C-alpha positions as CSV (number, residue, x, y, z in Angstrom):
1,M,213.5,-104.5,152.5
2,I,211.3,-104.9,155.6
3,A,211.1,-101.1,155.9
4,A,210.4,-100.7,152.2
5,S,207.5,-103.2,152.3
6,A,206.0,-101.5,155.4
7,L,206.2,-98.1,153.8
8,S,204.6,-99.5,150.6
9,R,201.7,-101.0,152.6
10,R,201.1,-97.7,154.4
11,L,201.1,-95.7,151.1
12,L,199.1,-98.3,149.2
13,P,195.7,-97.2,150.3
14,C,196.5,-93.6,149.4
15,R,197.4,-94.7,145.9
16,S,194.5,-97.0,145.4
17,Q,191.9,-94.4,146.4
18,P,191.0,-91.2,144.5
19,P,192.5,-88.1,146.0
20,S,190.2,-86.5,148.5
21,L,190.5,-84.5,151.7
22,L,189.6,-87.6,153.7
23,S,192.2,-89.9,152.0
24,L,194.9,-87.3,152.1
25,S,194.4,-86.7,155.8
26,S,195.0,-90.3,156.5
27,C,198.5,-90.2,154.9
28,F,199.9,-87.6,157.3
29,P,200.4,-87.9,161.0
30,R,198.0,-86.0,163.2
31,Y,199.0,-83.3,165.7
32,P,198.8,-84.2,169.3
33,R,195.5,-83.2,170.8
34,G,197.1,-81.2,173.5
35,V,198.9,-79.0,171.0
36,R,195.9,-78.4,168.8
37,R,193.8,-77.6,171.9
38,T,196.4,-75.2,173.2
39,N,196.5,-73.3,169.9
40,A,192.8,-73.0,169.9
41,N,192.7,-71.7,173.4
42,A,195.4,-69.2,172.5
43,K,193.3,-67.9,169.5
44,N,189.9,-68.2,171.1
45,G,190.7,-67.4,174.8
46,A,188.0,-64.8,174.8
47,D,185.4,-67.5,174.1
48,N,186.3,-69.4,177.3
49,P,183.6,-68.9,179.9
50,K,186.1,-69.1,182.7
51,S,188.3,-66.5,181.3
52,V,185.4,-64.2,180.6
53,A,184.2,-64.7,184.2
54,S,187.6,-63.9,185.6
55,D,187.8,-60.7,183.5
56,A,184.4,-59.6,184.7
57,S,185.2,-60.3,188.3
58,S,188.4,-58.3,188.1
59,K,186.4,-55.1,187.1
60,S,185.1,-52.8,189.7
61,F,181.4,-52.4,190.4
62,A,181.5,-49.0,188.6
63,E,182.9,-50.6,185.5
64,R,180.4,-53.5,185.6
65,N,177.3,-51.4,186.5
66,P,178.1,-47.8,185.4
67,F,174.5,-46.7,185.3
68,L,173.5,-48.0,188.7
69,F,176.7,-46.8,190.3
70,Q,176.3,-43.2,189.1
71,L,172.5,-43.3,189.8
72,G,173.2,-44.1,193.5
73,V,175.9,-41.4,193.7
74,A,173.6,-38.8,192.1
75,T,170.6,-39.5,194.4
76,T,172.7,-39.7,197.6
77,K,174.8,-36.7,197.1
78,T,171.9,-34.3,196.2
79,S,170.1,-35.3,199.4
80,A,173.3,-35.1,201.5
81,A,174.2,-31.7,200.1
82,D,170.9,-30.2,201.0
83,I,171.0,-31.7,204.5
84,M,174.5,-30.3,205.0
85,V,173.3,-26.8,204.1
86,Q,170.3,-27.0,206.4
87,V,172.5,-28.2,209.3
88,V,175.6,-26.1,208.8
89,V,174.4,-22.9,207.1
90,D,170.8,-22.7,208.4
91,R,171.9,-24.1,211.8
92,R,169.0,-26.5,212.1
93,N,168.9,-29.6,214.3
94,F,168.5,-32.9,212.6
95,D,165.0,-33.0,214.2
96,D,164.1,-29.8,212.4
97,I,165.3,-30.7,208.9
98,D,162.9,-29.7,206.2
99,Y,162.3,-33.0,204.5
100,K,159.8,-31.5,202.0
101,R,162.6,-29.3,200.8
102,N,165.0,-32.3,200.8
103,A,162.6,-34.3,198.7
104,I,163.1,-31.8,195.9
105,F,166.7,-32.8,195.7
106,V,166.1,-36.5,196.1
107,V,163.6,-36.5,193.2
108,F,165.7,-34.2,191.1
109,G,168.9,-36.2,191.8
110,F,167.3,-39.5,190.9
111,A,165.3,-38.6,187.9
112,Y,167.3,-35.8,186.2
113,L,170.9,-36.1,187.4
114,G,171.1,-39.9,187.6
115,G,168.6,-40.7,184.8
116,F,168.4,-38.1,182.1
117,Q,172.0,-36.8,182.4
118,Y,173.3,-40.4,181.9
119,W,171.2,-40.9,178.8
120,L,172.3,-37.5,177.5
121,M,176.0,-37.5,178.3
122,V,176.8,-41.2,177.8
123,N,174.3,-42.6,175.3
124,Q,173.7,-39.6,173.2
125,F,177.1,-38.0,173.4
126,S,178.7,-41.3,172.2
127,K,176.5,-41.0,169.1
128,W,176.9,-37.3,168.5
129,F,180.6,-37.2,169.3
130,P,182.0,-40.5,167.9
131,T,185.6,-40.0,169.1
132,R,184.6,-39.7,172.8
133,Q,185.3,-43.3,173.9
134,R,188.6,-43.5,172.0
135,F,189.7,-40.1,173.2
136,A,188.9,-40.9,176.8
137,K,191.3,-43.9,176.8
138,L,194.3,-42.0,175.6
139,S,197.1,-40.6,177.7
140,L,197.5,-36.8,178.1
141,S,200.2,-36.6,175.6
142,E,198.2,-38.6,173.1
143,K,195.1,-36.5,173.7
144,L,197.1,-33.4,172.8
145,K,197.9,-34.9,169.5
146,D,194.4,-36.1,168.7
147,R,192.9,-33.1,166.9
148,A,189.5,-34.8,166.2
149,G,189.1,-35.9,169.8
150,M,189.9,-32.5,171.2
151,I,187.4,-30.9,168.8
152,D,184.7,-33.3,170.0
153,A,185.6,-32.6,173.6
154,A,185.3,-28.8,173.0
155,R,181.9,-29.4,171.4
156,M,180.7,-31.4,174.4
157,V,181.8,-28.6,176.7
158,A,180.0,-26.0,174.6
159,F,176.9,-28.1,174.4
160,D,176.8,-28.6,178.1
161,V,177.4,-25.0,179.1
162,F,175.3,-23.2,176.4
163,V,172.5,-25.7,175.7
164,H,172.1,-28.4,178.4
165,L,172.5,-26.4,181.6
166,P,170.7,-23.1,180.7
167,L,167.9,-24.6,178.6
168,L,167.3,-28.0,180.2
169,Y,168.9,-28.2,183.7
170,F,167.6,-25.0,185.3
171,P,164.1,-25.2,183.9
172,S,163.8,-28.8,185.0
173,Y,165.1,-28.0,188.5
174,Y,162.6,-25.1,189.0
175,A,159.8,-27.2,187.6
176,C,160.7,-30.0,189.9
177,K,160.6,-27.6,192.9
178,E,157.1,-26.5,191.9
179,I,156.0,-30.2,191.8
180,V,157.1,-30.6,195.5
181,T,156.2,-27.1,196.8
182,G,153.5,-25.8,194.5
183,E,149.9,-25.6,195.3
184,T,148.6,-26.9,192.1
185,W,148.6,-30.3,190.4
186,N,148.6,-28.9,186.9
187,P,151.8,-29.7,185.0
188,I,151.5,-26.6,182.9
189,D,151.5,-24.5,186.1
190,W,154.7,-26.3,187.3
191,V,156.5,-25.5,184.1
192,R,155.2,-21.9,183.8
193,N,155.8,-21.0,187.4
194,G,159.2,-22.7,187.5
195,C,160.4,-20.9,184.3
196,E,159.2,-17.6,185.7
197,K,161.3,-18.0,188.8
198,Y,164.3,-19.2,186.7
199,W,164.0,-16.1,184.5
200,N,164.1,-13.8,187.6
201,N,167.3,-15.6,188.8
202,K,168.9,-16.2,185.4
203,E,171.8,-13.8,185.7
204,E,173.1,-15.0,189.0
205,D,172.4,-18.7,188.2
206,L,174.1,-18.6,184.7
207,T,177.1,-16.7,186.0
208,A,177.8,-19.3,188.7
209,M,177.1,-22.1,186.3
210,I,179.7,-21.0,183.7
211,R,182.4,-20.4,186.3
212,L,182.1,-23.9,187.7
213,W,181.0,-26.2,184.9
214,G,183.2,-24.7,182.2
215,P,186.5,-25.9,183.7
216,V,184.9,-29.0,185.2
217,D,183.6,-30.1,181.8
218,C,187.0,-29.9,180.3
219,I,188.1,-32.5,182.8
220,Q,185.0,-34.7,182.7
221,F,184.9,-35.2,179.0
222,S,188.5,-36.3,178.9
223,M,187.9,-39.1,181.5
224,P,186.8,-42.7,180.9
225,I,183.1,-42.9,180.6
226,H,182.4,-45.1,183.7
227,Y,184.3,-42.5,185.8
228,S,183.1,-39.3,184.1
229,M,179.5,-39.3,185.5
230,P,180.5,-40.1,189.1
231,F,183.1,-37.4,188.9
232,R,180.5,-35.0,187.7
233,H,178.2,-36.0,190.6
234,I,181.0,-35.5,193.2
235,V,181.6,-31.9,191.9
236,S,177.9,-31.4,191.7
237,F,177.8,-32.0,195.5
238,F,179.2,-28.5,196.0
239,W,177.0,-27.1,193.2
240,T,173.9,-28.7,194.8
241,A,174.9,-27.1,198.1
242,Y,175.0,-23.7,196.4
243,I,171.6,-24.3,194.8
244,S,170.2,-25.5,198.1
245,F,171.6,-22.4,199.8
246,T,170.3,-19.9,197.2
247,R,167.2,-21.6,195.8
248,G,166.3,-24.5,198.0
249,A,164.3,-22.8,200.8
250,V,160.5,-23.5,200.5
251,A,158.4,-20.3,200.7
252,K,155.9,-20.1,203.4
253,A,152.2,-19.6,202.8
254,G,151.4,-16.0,201.7
255,E,154.9,-15.5,200.3
256,E,154.3,-16.5,196.7
257,G,156.7,-15.0,194.2
258,E,159.6,-14.7,196.7
259,V,162.7,-16.5,195.7
260,A,165.1,-18.3,198.1
261,S,167.8,-15.7,197.7
262,D,165.5,-12.9,198.9
263,E,164.6,-15.0,202.0
264,I,168.3,-15.5,202.9
265,K,169.0,-11.8,202.5
266,K,166.3,-11.0,205.0
267,L,167.9,-13.1,207.7
């Protein structure tokens, strides 16, 4: 009887009031706060500032700052490759290093390799080839089964070898060289003189380019994006050394029109 009366008193307010969400909620026991909070954390753990901070701290600097990391690598390696060629190949002392020649590679490595190439191969390639990010995260066996991803990877290789390098990279390099070593401040002359020298060297330059960057691109465009550009810059160290050896020497006064390869052959 006592239990029945207590139960009737507890249910009486629910019967006397019209049914509503507020009244119905008072008739049922509430879940403990700890349980509800635990479930919310399990569902919305990504919204927890502490968990987000811990995830960010666990990433490497290259993952957190991909642009800055590859920009530093691109600038440093281009300068180091030219200095290596001057010291090892040209047999110069460190006091005799041609810093005007080295400035060509510093400017080119920073502006073009670190800046423009990142914009092209990360920002634009992700738009033009939509499967790139997904394809880069797959294992090798999964990549071989992903037909759309392999087609996009092949397109990226073809674009780099047949469009980017011959039509953008080499003209930009030769124009950059004219900015540093030329005798005029007319941008039109930089482009015209640079393109003329590139045209004279095109067969040798393009042959070496295809032999190196064709296989390298197949690896690069299958890698995670935050590693793909640093990998390209590391390989480019040896490519820059080749360019420095064959095209880097600054012509002396009165030797206009001579290319670096002609100077080396005369040694």
